[in-house]
N, C-alpha and C positions, 0 to 999 in steps of 0.2 A: 523371553519378554512377554509381558501380560497382553491381554486383548488390546488395551490402549496403553501406550507407554507413559511412564512418569515424565513430566515435562518441567524444564527450568527455563526461565526467561532471564537472560543476562541483560539487565536494563529494565526498569519498572516504569517507563514513561507511559504516555497516553495510549500509544498503539498496543503495547504489551498489555495494559489494563483492559483495553477493548477486546483483545483476543481471549484473555482469561475469562472475562465476563461472558463472551460468546460460548466458550467451552463449557462453562458451568451452566449457562442457561439451556444449552442443548443436552446437558447431562452426558457429555462425552467422557468426562473424567471427574473424579471426586476432588474437592478442594485440597485434601491432604496429599494428593498425588501431584500437586503443582507447587513449584518454588519460584520465587522472584527475588533477584538480587539487584542492589543499587547502592551507590555511594551516598545517595541522598536519603537521610532518615525520614524526611517529611513524605517522600514518595512511598516508602515502605509502610509508613503509618496508614496511608490511604488504602493501599492494596491489601494490607493485613485484614481489613474489615471483610474481605471476600472469603476469609477462612483458609487462605493458602499459607504455605510456609514462606518466610522471608529471611533475608540475611544480607550482610555486606560483602561476603567473600564468595567469589566465583568457584573457588576450590570446593566449597561445600555443595554447590549446585552440581558440579561434575560428579561428585560421589553419590548424589541423590538421584539424578535424572538419567533417563535413556535418550531423551530428545532435548537438544539444546537450541534455544532460539537466541540469535544475536539481535537484540532489540535496542542496541545503543546507537548513537549518532554515527554516521559514516566515518567521520574523522577519528572516532574512538575505536573503530574496529581493529586497526593494527595492534593497539595496546592490549585489547582483550585477547586477540589471537596469540600474541606473544605469551600472555599469561596462561591461557588454557591449553594451547597447542600440545605441549609435551604430555599432558595428562589425558587428552582425548584418545579414545580407542575406536577401532572399526565397528564396535558394538553400539557406539553413539550415532545418532542422526543429528546433523548440524543444519539448522535452517537460518538463513540470513535474510533479514528484511532491510538491510542497509542499502539505501539508494546509491547506485553508481559503483558499487563494489563487485567486481567480477567473481564468478565462481572460482576461477583459477587462483585468484588472490587468497581466497579462503582455503581452498584445497591445499595450496602450497604450505600453509602453516600447520596442517594436520598430518598425522601419521597414517601410513598404510592406505587402505581402501575405505576410508571414512566416507559414508554417504553425505553429500552436501546438496541442499536444495536452496535456490535463491528465489525470493518472492518479492514482487512489487505490489504492495497493497495501497489503499488510499484512505484518506481520513474519514469518509462515510462509514468505515468499519466501526467507528465510535457509536453509531446509531443502528448497527446491524444492517446497513445498506451499502456495504463496501464492494469494491471490485478488486480482486487480487489475481495476479498472473504469476505462475511459478515456472521456473526452469530447472531441469535436473542436471546435477553434476555427473561426471563419468561413472561414479560408483553407486549412484542412486537407482533403485529399482522401482518397479510398479508398486511394490508394497509401500515404500516411502512416499511415492507420489500420492497414493490414495490416502495415506495418513494426513499429509499436509493439505490435500484438497478438502478433507472432512473438517479440518480445523478452520480453514478460511471460509468454507461454506457456512459455518456457524455464525459468521458475521457479514454475510452477503453472498456474492457470487465468486466463483474461482474457476480458472482454466489453466491448462498447461500450454506453453509455447516454447520454441527454441530460444536460447539465451540471446541470440543475435537480434531478436525483436524487442528486448527489454528496454532499450533506450527509447524506442518509439512508444512502448507501453508507459514508461515513466513520464513521457511528455503528455500523452493523451489522457490516461486515467489517473496517473500519479499526480501530475500538476493540474489536471483538468478541473478539480474543484475550485481552484483559484480563478481559472478562466471563466467558469460558469458563474461564479460569485460576482465577478465584475459585470458580466452580461446581465445577470439578474438585477444587480444594483442599478444598471442603466435603465432597465425596464421600470423599476420602482421610481427612479427620478423622472422618467417619462410620464408615468402615471400622475405624479405630483405636478408636472408641467402642464398637464391638460386638466387639472382641477381636482384630483382625488386626494384625500388625506393620506399621509405617508403610511399609516398602519394598514389602511384599506388597500393601497397600491401594493404594499409588501405581500399581504395575504393573497391577492389576486395573482401576482407574478409568480410567487413560489408555488402555489397550488397548481397553476397552469403548467409550470415546468414539470412538476411531479406527475400530474395527470398525463401529460404528453409522453413522458418517459415510460410510465406504466403501460400506456396503450401500445407503444412501440414494442415493449418487451413481451406483453401478454398476447398481442394479436399477431406478431411477426410481420406486420406491415412494413413496407419500405418507407423511409422518411419522406420521399416524394409523394407517396400515396397519402400520407398524413397531411401534408401541405395541401394537396388537391382537395381533400375533404372539406377544408375550411375556406378555400379560395373560389369564390363565385364570380362570374363575369361582371366587371364594372363595380365590384364590391369594395369593402374596406380593406380586406386582407391583401388583395392584389395591389391596392394603392400603396400600402405599407411595404410590401415586397419589392415594388418598383424602386422605392427609396433605398432599400437595403442593397439591391443590385447596383444602383448608381454609386453607392458609397463603397463598393468593393468589399462587402462583408466577408464573402466566402474566401477571397484571396487573403484578407487580413488574418482570418482564423487559421488558414493553412500555413501562413508565414509564422504565426505564433507557435503552432505545434512543431514546425520545422526548427525554429530557434531553440525551443526547449529540448528537442531531440539531440541537436548538436551539442548543447550544453551538457546533457547527460553523457554523451560520448566523451567529452573533455574530462569530466569527473572520473569516468571509468579508466581512461588512460592514465590520469594522475594517480589513481588508487593502485593501478597495476605497477606503475613506476615506483611508487613508494614501497610496494611489496617485494620488488626485485632489486632494491638498492639504487634505483635510478633517481634522477632529480625530482624533487617534490615541488609541484607548483603551488601558488597561493591557494588555488581552489581546493587542493587536497588537504590543506590545513583548515578548511571550513570557510 
């Protein structure tokens, strides 16, 4: 295998496109060493502009690539695994970004000791500010771990965790952009409520969120320290914080993440049942 493997993305959706753009921007791999497959001609036309190889047939991708990314929707994973499973070898590395699909489900469809890595990325990968968490299958080594970390670091941050934590990861960072978007939308509406034009309120809210996040990441300060930096005795911040506490904001957010975690577990159980011949719930069908 070369210094950096040839890569195929089975599914050319937005996440796959974001990963390819990150790889090319970081110059980790040349465009001609990347292939993307999809049944949708219009998606292949979009990604072809990146200079990568494209095609409609996953068999061609298997013959081309050493590393295979499953970037189809979770409900389509069983079909893709049934198609490619017999042709995958232990020389391939299979990386799944399908939410809720356990490593065991992927591993069971593949022969021998094929290395499998499961990854939970999030949508900010599209702008190079993603958060990805990966879990290693039983035959994945440090070599595969470092390869996958390099790929996802090209579109943000990445770390490794035990697979048992990926349901919580899915809830917190995978679904988190939806939760933060609702919170930011509320801040924008609040700005309008107190007299700001919507475009001004939007810029203020979004930049404040971005700046706060960067300060936390770059200074390593605890969130409580950041809060205390802004909160002076009898001031405006403490008046607002009092209302948040009265409304139970902390408990509501904790309940939100708990509900999303439980839902991720349900989807994982359904995917596993579908892979072992058990009953398939409506959730497993999408």
